[in-house]
Each structure stands twice: as C-alpha cells, then as structure tokens.
C-alpha positions in Angstrom: -7.0 -112.2 62.1 -7.5 -110.5 65.4 -9.2 -112.4 68.2 -10.0 -111.1 71.6 -10.9 -113.8 74.1 -12.7 -112.8 77.3 -13.4 -115.1 80.2 -14.2 -114.9 83.9 -17.9 -114.1 83.8 -20.5 -115.8 86.0 -23.2 -115.4 88.5 -22.4 -113.7 91.8 -24.3 -112.0 94.6 -24.4 -108.3 95.2 -21.2 -107.0 96.9 -19.0 -109.8 95.5 -16.2 -109.5 93.0 -15.2 -110.8 89.6 -12.1 -110.4 87.4 -12.5 -110.5 83.7 -9.4 -111.3 81.6 -9.2 -110.5 77.9 -6.3 -112.1 75.9 -5.1 -111.5 72.4 -2.1 -112.5 70.3 0.9 -110.3 70.7 0.5 -108.9 67.2 -3.1 -107.9 67.9 -2.4 -106.5 71.3 0.8 -104.5 71.1 0.6 -100.8 70.3 -3.2 -100.7 70.9 -5.3 -99.0 73.5 -7.8 -101.5 75.1 -11.1 -101.1 76.8 -14.2 -102.7 78.1 -17.9 -102.2 77.2 -21.1 -103.8 78.5 -24.6 -104.4 77.2 -27.5 -105.1 79.4 -30.7 -106.7 78.1 -32.8 -104.1 76.1 -30.1 -101.5 76.4 -27.4 -100.1 74.1 -23.8 -101.1 74.5 -22.1 -98.7 76.9 -18.5 -97.8 77.7 -17.1 -99.1 81.0 -13.3 -98.5 81.1 -10.2 -98.1 78.9 -6.5 -97.6 79.0 -3.9 -96.6 76.5 -1.0 -98.8 75.3 1.2 -97.9 78.2 -1.4 -98.6 80.8 -2.1 -94.9 81.6 -4.8 -92.4 80.7 -7.4 -94.6 82.3 -11.0 -93.7 81.9 -14.1 -95.0 83.7 -17.8 -94.7 83.2 -19.0 -92.7 86.3 -21.1 -95.5 87.7 -18.2 -97.9 88.0 -15.5 -95.5 89.1 -14.1 -96.5 92.5 -15.5 -100.1 92.1 -13.9 -101.3 88.8 -10.2 -101.3 87.9 -8.8 -101.8 84.4 -5.2 -103.0 84.1 -3.1 -104.5 81.4 -0.1 -106.8 81.2 1.7 -106.2 77.9 4.0 -109.2 78.5 0.9 -111.4 78.8 -1.0 -109.7 76.0 -3.9 -109.3 78.3 -6.2 -106.6 79.8 -8.2 -107.2 82.9 -11.3 -105.7 84.5 -11.4 -106.1 88.2 -15.0 -105.6 89.4 -15.6 -105.1 93.1 -18.8 -104.3 95.1 -20.9 -105.6 92.2 -24.5 -104.4 92.0 -27.5 -106.0 90.2 -27.4 -103.1 87.7 -23.9 -104.3 86.6 -25.6 -107.3 85.1 -24.7 -107.4 81.4 -22.6 -109.0 78.7 -19.1 -107.5 79.0 -17.0 -107.0 75.8 -13.3 -106.5 75.4 -12.5 -103.9 72.7 -9.4 -102.9 70.9 -8.6 -99.4 69.5 -6.9 -98.9 66.2 -4.1 -96.9 67.8 -2.0 -96.3 70.9 -4.4 -93.8 72.6 -8.0 -94.6 73.6 -10.9 -93.2 71.6 -14.5 -94.5 72.0 -15.0 -94.0 68.3 -11.9 -95.9 67.3 -12.8 -99.5 68.3 -11.7 -101.8 65.5 -12.2 -105.3 67.1 -14.5 -106.8 69.7 -14.4 -109.9 71.8 -17.3 -112.3 71.8 -18.5 -111.2 75.2 -18.8 -112.8 78.7 -22.0 -112.8 80.8 -21.9 -111.2 84.2 -25.0 -111.7 86.4 -25.3 -110.1 89.8 -28.2 -111.2 92.0 -29.6 -109.1 94.8 
C-alpha cells in the first residue's frame, strides 16, 4: 500500500516561510514523478508544483513561481515544498501527489497524501 505523509503545515504571517516535507516508502517513491497541489475553502484543487523522478523538468503554477521551490531527495524518499513570501491567498490544504510514471503529468496522479493545512494571516 502506498502512503504519502505530509507535514510542516501551520499558521504563519504574510511574508513568512514554511517548508512542507512529504515522505513515502522507497518502493512507493522510486521511479515516480512527484508534485504538490492545494485546495482552498470553496475552491477546486489546483496544481502547485511538480518534478520528475530525477528532480528536473520542474513546473510551477504561475502565482507561486519565484516564491515556492520543489525539491526531492531520492535517498530520503522525500519531496519538499519550500514556500517563501507567503500571502493570505496561499491559505489552503496542501497535498502531496505521486504520478504513475517517471515524468510528471497532471492527469496521471495515482496516489495522494492526506493533506496539511497552511494558513497565512495578513
């Protein structure tokens, strides 16, 4: 069974930073592209960032580009979302997502984490 475990969410003020880790078992993590999505209250889940198995071909949602950074550590079976210069509109539940292959495709998510709440106050 594949389990993706996120952590690192919390309440911060605008302009501050948070780092969200997502960890999986080696079998669940290796040879899979990984990404992050978020869902704000009353809105649909939206793509945030993703990277392929080798840590390249990184994509970002335009509103977070330049503020958020996705990285992965294959030795630690983890993917991270570093979020800087946070804004109130970044408030959402953030979900880790696994693709069913090496290269990222938004339509190929096969497993989701349970989500971690990020709240940014103004």
